[in-house]
N, CA, C, O and the ligand as a Tripos MOL2 file, in Angstrom:
@<TRIPOS>MOLECULE
protein
  245   243    62     0     0
PROTEIN
NO_CHARGES

@<TRIPOS>ATOM
      1 N         -74.0440  118.4470 -139.2920 N.3       1 MET1
      2 CA        -73.2840  117.2820 -138.5820 C.3       1 MET1
      3 C         -71.9860  117.5390 -138.0510 C.2       1 MET1
      4 O         -71.1670  118.0710 -138.8000 O.2       1 MET1
      5 N         -71.6900  117.2740 -136.9810 N.am      2 ALA2
      6 CA        -70.3600  117.4190 -136.4990 C.3       2 ALA2
      7 C         -69.4740  116.4340 -136.7370 C.2       2 ALA2
      8 O         -69.9260  115.3000 -136.8940 O.2       2 ALA2
      9 N         -68.1040  116.6460 -136.8080 N.am      3 GLU3
     10 CA        -67.3950  115.6010 -136.9080 C.3       3 GLU3
     11 C         -66.9480  114.8910 -135.7220 C.2       3 GLU3
     12 O         -66.9410  115.4330 -134.6160 O.2       3 GLU3
     13 N         -66.5620  113.6570 -135.9240 N.am      4 ARG4
     14 CA        -66.1880  112.9420 -134.7770 C.3       4 ARG4
     15 C         -64.6820  112.5220 -134.7190 C.2       4 ARG4
     16 O         -64.0030  112.6220 -135.7410 O.2       4 ARG4
     17 N         -64.1450  112.0570 -133.5620 N.am      5 ALA5
     18 CA        -62.6860  111.5800 -133.5380 C.3       5 ALA5
     19 C         -62.5590  110.3520 -132.7270 C.2       5 ALA5
     20 O         -63.3050  110.0980 -131.7810 O.2       5 ALA5
     21 N         -61.5520  109.5700 -133.1440 N.am      6 CYS6
     22 CA        -61.2270  108.4760 -132.5700 C.3       6 CYS6
     23 C         -60.5080  108.3970 -131.3350 C.2       6 CYS6
     24 O         -59.3370  108.7760 -131.3630 O.2       6 CYS6
     25 N         -61.0210  107.9450 -130.1700 N.am      7 PRO7
     26 CA        -60.2900  108.1800 -128.9610 C.3       7 PRO7
     27 C         -59.0730  107.1910 -128.8510 C.2       7 PRO7
     28 O         -58.2710  107.3000 -127.9240 O.2       7 PRO7
     29 N         -58.9650  106.3070 -129.7360 N.am      8 ARG8
     30 CA        -57.6320  105.4810 -129.8600 C.3       8 ARG8
     31 C         -56.5050  105.9100 -130.8500 C.2       8 ARG8
     32 O         -55.3270  105.9390 -130.4930 O.2       8 ARG8
     33 N         -56.8510  106.1910 -131.9210 N.am      9 CYS9
     34 CA        -55.9700  106.5610 -133.0420 C.3       9 CYS9
     35 C         -56.1090  108.0880 -133.1270 C.2       9 CYS9
     36 O         -55.0880  108.6720 -133.4890 O.2       9 CYS9
     37 N         -57.1980  108.8490 -132.8550 N.am     10 ARG10
     38 CA        -57.3670  110.2570 -132.9130 C.3      10 ARG10
     39 C         -57.8380  110.5760 -134.3630 C.2      10 ARG10
     40 O         -58.0060  111.7780 -134.5730 O.2      10 ARG10
     41 N         -58.0430  109.8770 -135.2310 N.am     11 CYS11
     42 CA        -58.4760  110.0830 -136.5990 C.3      11 CYS11
     43 C         -59.8720  110.7610 -136.5980 C.2      11 CYS11
     44 O         -60.8620  110.4430 -135.9390 O.2      11 CYS11
     45 N         -59.7250  111.7460 -137.4710 N.am     12 VAL12
     46 CA        -61.2220  112.5730 -137.3090 C.3      12 VAL12
     47 C         -62.0460  112.1340 -138.4470 C.2      12 VAL12
     48 O         -61.4780  112.1260 -139.5390 O.2      12 VAL12
     49 N         -63.2580  111.7730 -138.3970 N.am     13 THR13
     50 CA        -63.9680  111.2420 -139.3250 C.3      13 THR13
     51 C         -65.6610  111.6900 -139.0020 C.2      13 THR13
     52 O         -66.0620  112.1290 -137.9240 O.2      13 THR13
     53 N         -66.4160  111.4770 -140.1060 N.am     14 PHE14
     54 CA        -67.8810  111.6660 -139.8090 C.3      14 PHE14
     55 C         -68.5280  110.3530 -139.2140 C.2      14 PHE14
     56 O         -69.6480  110.3810 -138.7050 O.2      14 PHE14
     57 N         -67.8000  109.2480 -139.2990 N.am     15 ASP15
     58 CA        -68.4740  108.0540 -139.0900 C.3      15 ASP15
     59 C         -68.5700  107.7260 -137.5710 C.2      15 ASP15
     60 O         -67.8160  108.3280 -136.8070 O.2      15 ASP15
     61 N         -69.2920  106.9760 -137.1730 N.am     16 LYS16
     62 CA        -69.4730  106.4700 -135.6660 C.3      16 LYS16
     63 C         -68.7260  105.5000 -135.3270 C.2      16 LYS16
     64 O         -68.7330  105.1800 -134.1390 O.2      16 LYS16
     65 N         -67.9040  104.7860 -136.2420 N.am     17 VAL17
     66 CA        -66.8980  103.9220 -136.0990 C.3      17 VAL17
     67 C         -65.5690  104.1880 -136.8660 C.2      17 VAL17
     68 O         -65.5200  104.2090 -138.0960 O.2      17 VAL17
     69 N         -64.4850  104.3920 -136.0490 N.am     18 CYS18
     70 CA        -63.1570  104.7400 -136.8430 C.3      18 CYS18
     71 C         -62.8360  103.8250 -137.8830 C.2      18 CYS18
     72 O         -62.7940  102.6170 -137.6520 O.2      18 CYS18
     73 N         -62.5840  104.3460 -139.1210 N.am     19 PRO19
     74 CA        -62.2260  103.8750 -140.4810 C.3      19 PRO19
     75 C         -61.0060  102.9160 -140.2170 C.2      19 PRO19
     76 O         -60.8780  101.8040 -140.7280 O.2      19 PRO19
     77 N         -60.1980  103.4670 -139.4080 N.am     20 LEU20
     78 CA        -58.9190  102.7140 -139.2350 C.3      20 LEU20
     79 C         -58.8130  101.7790 -138.1040 C.2      20 LEU20
     80 O         -58.0280  100.8530 -138.3070 O.2      20 LEU20
     81 N         -59.3730  101.7890 -137.0260 N.am     21 CYS21
     82 CA        -59.1850  100.9610 -135.8960 C.3      21 CYS21
     83 C         -60.5190  100.3050 -135.4930 C.2      21 CYS21
     84 O         -60.5280   99.3750 -134.6870 O.2      21 CYS21
     85 N         -61.5680  100.7530 -136.0110 N.am     22 LYS22
     86 CA        -62.7490  100.3010 -135.7210 C.3      22 LYS22
     87 C         -63.2860  100.5860 -134.4040 C.2      22 LYS22
     88 O         -64.2200   99.9550 -133.9090 O.2      22 LYS22
     89 N         -62.6570  101.5850 -133.8240 N.am     23 THR23
     90 CA        -63.2240  101.8960 -132.2310 C.3      23 THR23
     91 C         -64.3820  102.9580 -132.4070 C.2      23 THR23
     92 O         -64.4630  103.7100 -133.3780 O.2      23 THR23
     93 N         -65.1710  102.9280 -131.4620 N.am     24 GLU24
     94 CA        -66.3480  103.8630 -131.5830 C.3      24 GLU24
     95 C         -65.7940  105.3930 -131.3510 C.2      24 GLU24
     96 O         -65.0330  105.6320 -130.4140 O.2      24 GLU24
     97 N         -66.1730  106.2910 -132.1560 N.am     25 THR25
     98 CA        -65.7240  107.7090 -132.1960 C.3      25 THR25
     99 C         -66.5150  108.4050 -131.1580 C.2      25 THR25
    100 O         -67.5580  107.9590 -130.6800 O.2      25 THR25
    101 N         -65.9220  109.5930 -130.8190 N.am     26 SER26
    102 CA        -66.5590  110.3950 -129.9220 C.3      26 SER26
    103 C         -66.5690  111.8470 -130.5250 C.2      26 SER26
    104 O         -65.6300  112.3390 -131.1500 O.2      26 SER26
    105 N         -67.8930  112.5240 -130.2190 N.am     27 SER27
    106 CA        -67.9910  113.9230 -130.5800 C.3      27 SER27
    107 C         -67.2530  115.0020 -129.7450 C.2      27 SER27
    108 O         -67.2020  116.1790 -130.1020 O.2      27 SER27
    109 N         -66.7830  114.6090 -128.8090 N.am     28 ASP28
    110 CA        -66.0540  115.3740 -127.6890 C.3      28 ASP28
    111 C         -64.5340  115.3610 -127.8660 C.2      28 ASP28
    112 O         -63.8530  114.5560 -127.2310 O.2      28 ASP28
    113 N         -63.9500  116.3010 -128.7790 N.am     29 TRP29
    114 CA        -62.5970  116.3600 -129.0550 C.3      29 TRP29
    115 C         -62.1630  117.7430 -129.4800 C.2      29 TRP29
    116 O         -62.9510  118.5180 -130.0200 O.2      29 TRP29
    117 N         -60.8730  118.0510 -129.2240 N.am     30 THR30
    118 CA        -60.3180  119.4040 -129.6600 C.3      30 THR30
    119 C         -59.1470  119.3830 -130.1990 C.2      30 THR30
    120 O         -58.3810  118.4690 -129.8920 O.2      30 THR30
    121 N         -58.7660  120.3470 -131.0860 N.am     31 GLY31
    122 CA        -57.3240  120.5600 -131.6920 C.3      31 GLY31
    123 C         -57.1270  119.6830 -132.8360 C.2      31 GLY31
    124 O         -56.5650  118.5900 -132.7580 O.2      31 GLY31
    125 N         -57.6700  120.2610 -134.0520 N.am     32 LEU32
    126 CA        -57.3980  119.5090 -135.2360 C.3      32 LEU32
    127 C         -56.0670  119.6920 -135.7870 C.2      32 LEU32
    128 O         -55.5820  120.8180 -135.8940 O.2      32 LEU32
    129 N         -55.4150  118.5740 -136.1650 N.am     33 ILE33
    130 CA        -54.0830  118.6220 -136.8260 C.3      33 ILE33
    131 C         -54.1730  117.8920 -138.2330 C.2      33 ILE33
    132 O         -54.9700  116.9600 -138.3450 O.2      33 ILE33
    133 N         -53.4570  118.2440 -139.2160 N.am     34 VAL34
    134 CA        -53.4820  117.6550 -140.5350 C.3      34 VAL34
    135 C         -52.0450  117.0850 -140.6350 C.2      34 VAL34
    136 O         -51.1010  117.8650 -140.5080 O.2      34 VAL34
    137 N         -51.8290  115.7760 -140.8540 N.am     35 VAL35
    138 CA        -50.6610  115.1750 -141.1240 C.3      35 VAL35
    139 C         -50.5170  114.7410 -142.5640 C.2      35 VAL35
    140 O         -51.3510  114.0110 -143.1000 O.2      35 VAL35
    141 N         -49.3870  115.2290 -143.2140 N.am     36 LEU36
    142 CA        -49.2860  114.9680 -144.5490 C.3      36 LEU36
    143 C         -48.1210  113.9910 -144.8080 C.2      36 LEU36
    144 O         -48.1740  113.2520 -145.7910 O.2      36 LEU36
    145 N         -47.0770  113.9600 -143.9670 N.am     37 ASN37
    146 CA        -45.9430  113.0230 -144.0200 C.3      37 ASN37
    147 C         -45.6660  112.5200 -142.7480 C.2      37 ASN37
    148 O         -44.7970  113.0620 -142.0650 O.2      37 ASN37
    149 N         -46.3250  111.5030 -142.3190 N.am     38 PRO38
    150 CA        -46.1650  110.9610 -140.7530 C.3      38 PRO38
    151 C         -44.5660  110.6440 -140.4710 C.2      38 PRO38
    152 O         -44.0220  110.8440 -139.3850 O.2      38 PRO38
    153 N         -43.9900  110.1770 -141.5100 N.am     39 ASP39
    154 CA        -42.5340  109.7700 -141.2840 C.3      39 ASP39
    155 C         -41.6090  110.9920 -141.0560 C.2      39 ASP39
    156 O         -40.5420  110.8890 -140.4510 O.2      39 ASP39
    157 N         -42.0500  112.0960 -141.5460 N.am     40 GLU40
    158 CA        -41.1360  113.2900 -141.3600 C.3      40 GLU40
    159 C         -41.8260  114.2100 -140.4360 C.2      40 GLU40
    160 O         -41.5900  115.4000 -140.6450 O.2      40 GLU40
    161 N         -42.6230  113.9340 -139.4660 N.am     41 SER41
    162 CA        -43.4890  114.9020 -138.7300 C.3      41 SER41
    163 C         -43.1520  114.3390 -137.2570 C.2      41 SER41
    164 O         -43.4910  113.2020 -136.9320 O.2      41 SER41
    165 N         -42.5370  115.1160 -136.4810 N.am     42 ASP42
    166 CA        -42.1350  114.6610 -135.0190 C.3      42 ASP42
    167 C         -43.4040  114.7620 -134.1590 C.2      42 ASP42
    168 O         -43.4630  114.0820 -133.1350 O.2      42 ASP42
    169 N         -44.4650  115.5990 -134.5220 N.am     43 LEU43
    170 CA        -45.6570  115.6670 -133.9420 C.3      43 LEU43
    171 C         -46.6450  114.1910 -134.1320 C.2      43 LEU43
    172 O         -47.4200  113.7210 -133.2990 O.2      43 LEU43
    173 N         -46.3610  113.7240 -135.3490 N.am     44 ALA44
    174 CA        -47.0100  112.5060 -135.6350 C.3      44 ALA44
    175 C         -46.5870  111.3320 -134.9190 C.2      44 ALA44
    176 O         -47.3530  110.4460 -134.5410 O.2      44 ALA44
    177 N         -45.1410  111.3580 -134.7150 N.am     45 LYS45
    178 CA        -44.4530  110.3310 -134.1370 C.3      45 LYS45
    179 C         -44.9230  110.4120 -132.6560 C.2      45 LYS45
    180 O         -45.3750  109.4310 -132.0670 O.2      45 LYS45
    181 N         -44.7870  111.6510 -132.0860 N.am     46 GLU46
    182 CA        -45.2870  111.7880 -130.5190 C.3      46 GLU46
    183 C         -46.8050  111.1910 -130.4370 C.2      46 GLU46
    184 O         -47.1270  110.5460 -129.4380 O.2      46 GLU46
    185 N         -47.6440  111.3900 -131.3960 N.am     47 LEU47
    186 CA        -49.0300  110.9620 -131.2710 C.3      47 LEU47
    187 C         -49.3250  109.6460 -131.9050 C.2      47 LEU47
    188 O         -50.4580  109.2170 -132.1220 O.2      47 LEU47
    189 N         -48.0020  108.9340 -132.2320 N.am     48 ASN48
    190 CA        -48.2100  107.6660 -132.9780 C.3      48 ASN48
    191 C         -49.0690  107.5060 -134.1120 C.2      48 ASN48
    192 O         -49.7900  106.5130 -134.2060 O.2      48 ASN48
    193 N         -49.0480  108.3750 -134.9500 N.am     49 ILE49
    194 CA        -49.8060  108.5730 -136.1590 C.3      49 ILE49
    195 C         -49.0480  107.9280 -137.4140 C.2      49 ILE49
    196 O         -47.9670  108.4180 -137.7420 O.2      49 ILE49
    197 N         -49.4530  107.1030 -137.9590 N.am     50 SER50
    198 CA        -48.7670  106.3050 -139.0150 C.3      50 SER50
    199 C         -49.3040  106.5950 -140.4850 C.2      50 SER50
    200 O         -48.6480  106.3610 -141.5000 O.2      50 SER50
    201 N         -50.5140  107.1080 -140.4650 N.am     51 PHE51
    202 CA        -51.2030  107.4000 -141.7300 C.3      51 PHE51
    203 C         -51.3630  108.7460 -142.0040 C.2      51 PHE51
    204 O         -51.4570  109.5260 -141.0560 O.2      51 PHE51
    205 N         -51.4200  109.2210 -143.3450 N.am     52 PRO52
    206 CA        -51.7110  110.6870 -143.5440 C.3      52 PRO52
    207 C         -53.1020  111.0900 -143.2910 C.2      52 PRO52
    208 O         -53.9440  110.3010 -143.7210 O.2      52 PRO52
    209 N         -53.5290  112.1280 -142.6960 N.am     53 GLY53
    210 CA        -54.7940  112.3970 -142.6460 C.3      53 GLY53
    211 C         -55.1550  113.6720 -141.5830 C.2      53 GLY53
    212 O         -54.3200  114.5430 -141.3390 O.2      53 GLY53
    213 N         -56.3330  113.6620 -141.0640 N.am     54 ARG54
    214 CA        -56.6420  114.6270 -140.1990 C.3      54 ARG54
    215 C         -56.9300  113.9780 -138.7640 C.2      54 ARG54
    216 O         -57.5990  112.9490 -138.6700 O.2      54 ARG54
    217 N         -56.4500  114.5620 -137.7710 N.am     55 TYR55
    218 CA        -56.3780  113.9530 -136.3610 C.3      55 TYR55
    219 C         -56.6320  115.1780 -135.3120 C.2      55 TYR55
    220 O         -56.4100  116.3830 -135.4380 O.2      55 TYR55
    221 N         -57.1490  114.4700 -134.2920 N.am     56 ALA56
    222 CA        -57.7270  115.3990 -133.2530 C.3      56 ALA56
    223 C         -56.4940  115.2750 -132.1820 C.2      56 ALA56
    224 O         -55.8690  114.2170 -132.1060 O.2      56 ALA56
    225 N         -56.1800  116.3740 -131.3770 N.am     57 LEU57
    226 CA        -55.1190  116.3900 -130.5210 C.3      57 LEU57
    227 C         -55.5140  115.6990 -129.2950 C.2      57 LEU57
    228 O         -54.7490  114.9320 -128.7110 O.2      57 LEU57
    229 N         -56.9060  116.0050 -128.8290 N.am     58 LYS58
    230 CA        -57.4460  115.5190 -127.6530 C.3      58 LYS58
    231 C         -58.6190  114.9500 -127.7900 C.2      58 LYS58
    232 O         -59.4170  115.7140 -128.3340 O.2      58 LYS58
    233 N         -59.1570  113.6830 -127.4590 N.am     59 VAL59
    234 CA        -60.3700  113.1730 -127.6260 C.3      59 VAL59
    235 C         -60.9090  112.5220 -126.2390 C.2      59 VAL59
    236 O         -60.2890  111.6170 -125.6820 O.2      59 VAL59
    237 N         -61.8270  112.9320 -125.8550 N.am     60 ARG60
    238 CA        -62.7190  112.1890 -124.8150 C.3      60 ARG60
    239 C         -63.6710  111.4000 -125.0560 C.2      60 ARG60
    240 O         -64.5580  111.6890 -125.8590 O.2      60 ARG60
    241 N         -63.6300  110.2050 -124.3510 N.am     61 LYS61
    242 CA        -64.7200  108.9910 -124.6470 C.3      61 LYS61
    243 C         -66.0380  109.4620 -124.2170 C.2      61 LYS61
    244 O         -67.0230  108.7330 -124.3360 O.2      61 LYS61
    245 ZN        -59.1720  104.7480 -134.5570 Zn       62 ZN62
@<TRIPOS>BOND
     1     1     2 1
     2     2     3 1
     3     3     4 2
     4     3     5 am
     5     5     6 1
     6     6     7 1
     7     7     8 2
     8     7     9 am
     9     9    10 1
    10    10    11 1
    11    11    12 2
    12    11    13 am
    13    13    14 1
    14    14    15 1
    15    15    16 2
    16    15    17 am
    17    17    18 1
    18    18    19 1
    19    19    20 2
    20    19    21 am
    21    21    22 1
    22    22    23 1
    23    23    24 2
    24    23    25 am
    25    25    26 1
    26    26    27 1
    27    27    28 2
    28    27    29 am
    29    29    30 1
    30    30    31 1
    31    31    32 2
    32    31    33 am
    33    33    34 1
    34    34    35 1
    35    35    36 2
    36    35    37 am
    37    37    38 1
    38    38    39 1
    39    39    40 2
    40    39    41 am
    41    41    42 1
    42    42    43 1
    43    43    44 2
    44    43    45 am
    45    45    46 1
    46    46    47 1
    47    47    48 2
    48    47    49 am
    49    49    50 1
    50    50    51 1
    51    51    52 2
    52    51    53 am
    53    53    54 1
    54    54    55 1
    55    55    56 2
    56    55    57 am
    57    57    58 1
    58    58    59 1
    59    59    60 2
    60    59    61 am
    61    61    62 1
    62    62    63 1
    63    63    64 2
    64    63    65 am
    65    65    66 1
    66    66    67 1
    67    67    68 2
    68    67    69 am
    69    69    70 1
    70    70    71 1
    71    71    72 2
    72    71    73 am
    73    73    74 1
    74    74    75 1
    75    75    76 2
    76    75    77 am
    77    77    78 1
    78    78    79 1
    79    79    80 2
    80    79    81 am
    81    81    82 1
    82    82    83 1
    83    83    84 2
    84    83    85 am
    85    85    86 1
    86    86    87 1
    87    87    88 2
    88    87    89 am
    89    89    90 1
    90    90    91 1
    91    91    92 2
    92    91    93 am
    93    93    94 1
    94    94    95 1
    95    95    96 2
    96    95    97 am
    97    97    98 1
    98    98    99 1
    99    99   100 2
   100    99   101 am
   101   101   102 1
   102   102   103 1
   103   103   104 2
   104   103   105 am
   105   105   106 1
   106   106   107 1
   107   107   108 2
   108   107   109 am
   109   109   110 1
   110   110   111 1
   111   111   112 2
   112   111   113 am
   113   113   114 1
   114   114   115 1
   115   115   116 2
   116   115   117 am
   117   117   118 1
   118   118   119 1
   119   119   120 2
   120   119   121 am
   121   121   122 1
   122   122   123 1
   123   123   124 2
   124   123   125 am
   125   125   126 1
   126   126   127 1
   127   127   128 2
   128   127   129 am
   129   129   130 1
   130   130   131 1
   131   131   132 2
   132   131   133 am
   133   133   134 1
   134   134   135 1
   135   135   136 2
   136   135   137 am
   137   137   138 1
   138   138   139 1
   139   139   140 2
   140   139   141 am
   141   141   142 1
   142   142   143 1
   143   143   144 2
   144   143   145 am
   145   145   146 1
   146   146   147 1
   147   147   148 2
   148   147   149 am
   149   149   150 1
   150   150   151 1
   151   151   152 2
   152   151   153 am
   153   153   154 1
   154   154   155 1
   155   155   156 2
   156   155   157 am
   157   157   158 1
   158   158   159 1
   159   159   160 2
   160   159   161 am
   161   161   162 1
   162   162   163 1
   163   163   164 2
   164   163   165 am
   165   165   166 1
   166   166   167 1
   167   167   168 2
   168   167   169 am
   169   169   170 1
   170   170   171 1
   171   171   172 2
   172   171   173 am
   173   173   174 1
   174   174   175 1
   175   175   176 2
   176   175   177 am
   177   177   178 1
   178   178   179 1
   179   179   180 2
   180   179   181 am
   181   181   182 1
   182   182   183 1
   183   183   184 2
   184   183   185 am
   185   185   186 1
   186   186   187 1
   187   187   188 2
   188   187   189 am
   189   189   190 1
   190   190   191 1
   191   191   192 2
   192   191   193 am
   193   193   194 1
   194   194   195 1
   195   195   196 2
   196   195   197 am
   197   197   198 1
   198   198   199 1
   199   199   200 2
   200   199   201 am
   201   201   202 1
   202   202   203 1
   203   203   204 2
   204   203   205 am
   205   205   206 1
   206   206   207 1
   207   207   208 2
   208   207   209 am
   209   209   210 1
   210   210   211 1
   211   211   212 2
   212   211   213 am
   213   213   214 1
   214   214   215 1
   215   215   216 2
   216   215   217 am
   217   217   218 1
   218   218   219 1
   219   219   220 2
   220   219   221 am
   221   221   222 1
   222   222   223 1
   223   223   224 2
   224   223   225 am
   225   225   226 1
   226   226   227 1
   227   227   228 2
   228   227   229 am
   229   229   230 1
   230   230   231 1
   231   231   232 2
   232   231   233 am
   233   233   234 1
   234   234   235 1
   235   235   236 2
   236   235   237 am
   237   237   238 1
   238   238   239 1
   239   239   240 2
   240   239   241 am
   241   241   242 1
   242   242   243 1
   243   243   244 2
@<TRIPOS>SUBSTRUCTURE
     1 MET1         2 RESIDUE 1 A MET
     2 ALA2         6 RESIDUE 1 A ALA
     3 GLU3        10 RESIDUE 1 A GLU
     4 ARG4        14 RESIDUE 1 A ARG
     5 ALA5        18 RESIDUE 1 A ALA
     6 CYS6        22 RESIDUE 1 A CYS
     7 PRO7        26 RESIDUE 1 A PRO
     8 ARG8        30 RESIDUE 1 A ARG
     9 CYS9        34 RESIDUE 1 A CYS
    10 ARG10       38 RESIDUE 1 A ARG
    11 CYS11       42 RESIDUE 1 A CYS
    12 VAL12       46 RESIDUE 1 A VAL
    13 THR13       50 RESIDUE 1 A THR
    14 PHE14       54 RESIDUE 1 A PHE
    15 ASP15       58 RESIDUE 1 A ASP
    16 LYS16       62 RESIDUE 1 A LYS
    17 VAL17       66 RESIDUE 1 A VAL
    18 CYS18       70 RESIDUE 1 A CYS
    19 PRO19       74 RESIDUE 1 A PRO
    20 LEU20       78 RESIDUE 1 A LEU
    21 CYS21       82 RESIDUE 1 A CYS
    22 LYS22       86 RESIDUE 1 A LYS
    23 THR23       90 RESIDUE 1 A THR
    24 GLU24       94 RESIDUE 1 A GLU
    25 THR25       98 RESIDUE 1 A THR
    26 SER26      102 RESIDUE 1 A SER
    27 SER27      106 RESIDUE 1 A SER
    28 ASP28      110 RESIDUE 1 A ASP
    29 TRP29      114 RESIDUE 1 A TRP
    30 THR30      118 RESIDUE 1 A THR
    31 GLY31      122 RESIDUE 1 A GLY
    32 LEU32      126 RESIDUE 1 A LEU
    33 ILE33      130 RESIDUE 1 A ILE
    34 VAL34      134 RESIDUE 1 A VAL
    35 VAL35      138 RESIDUE 1 A VAL
    36 LEU36      142 RESIDUE 1 A LEU
    37 ASN37      146 RESIDUE 1 A ASN
    38 PRO38      150 RESIDUE 1 A PRO
    39 ASP39      154 RESIDUE 1 A ASP
    40 GLU40      158 RESIDUE 1 A GLU
    41 SER41      162 RESIDUE 1 A SER
    42 ASP42      166 RESIDUE 1 A ASP
    43 LEU43      170 RESIDUE 1 A LEU
    44 ALA44      174 RESIDUE 1 A ALA
    45 LYS45      178 RESIDUE 1 A LYS
    46 GLU46      182 RESIDUE 1 A GLU
    47 LEU47      186 RESIDUE 1 A LEU
    48 ASN48      190 RESIDUE 1 A ASN
    49 ILE49      194 RESIDUE 1 A ILE
    50 SER50      198 RESIDUE 1 A SER
    51 PHE51      202 RESIDUE 1 A PHE
    52 PRO52      206 RESIDUE 1 A PRO
    53 GLY53      210 RESIDUE 1 A GLY
    54 ARG54      214 RESIDUE 1 A ARG
    55 TYR55      218 RESIDUE 1 A TYR
    56 ALA56      222 RESIDUE 1 A ALA
    57 LEU57      226 RESIDUE 1 A LEU
    58 LYS58      230 RESIDUE 1 A LYS
    59 VAL59      234 RESIDUE 1 A VAL
    60 ARG60      238 RESIDUE 1 A ARG
    61 LYS61      242 RESIDUE 1 A LYS
    62 ZN62       245 GROUP 0 **** ****
């Protein structure tokens, strides 16, 4: 089973609906990043990530 990613907040999940923002997830995504401390990560700020977790860099709907 392939992992999916949310096109809105980029959260990576196995669910068909994003657990964070309830948007329908997509199986077409690239670039996994792991955010441990969103407050201390410039990349997380750039991507508007505010919760620790695994995220995709690019998600296509
Ligand atoms: Zn989401």
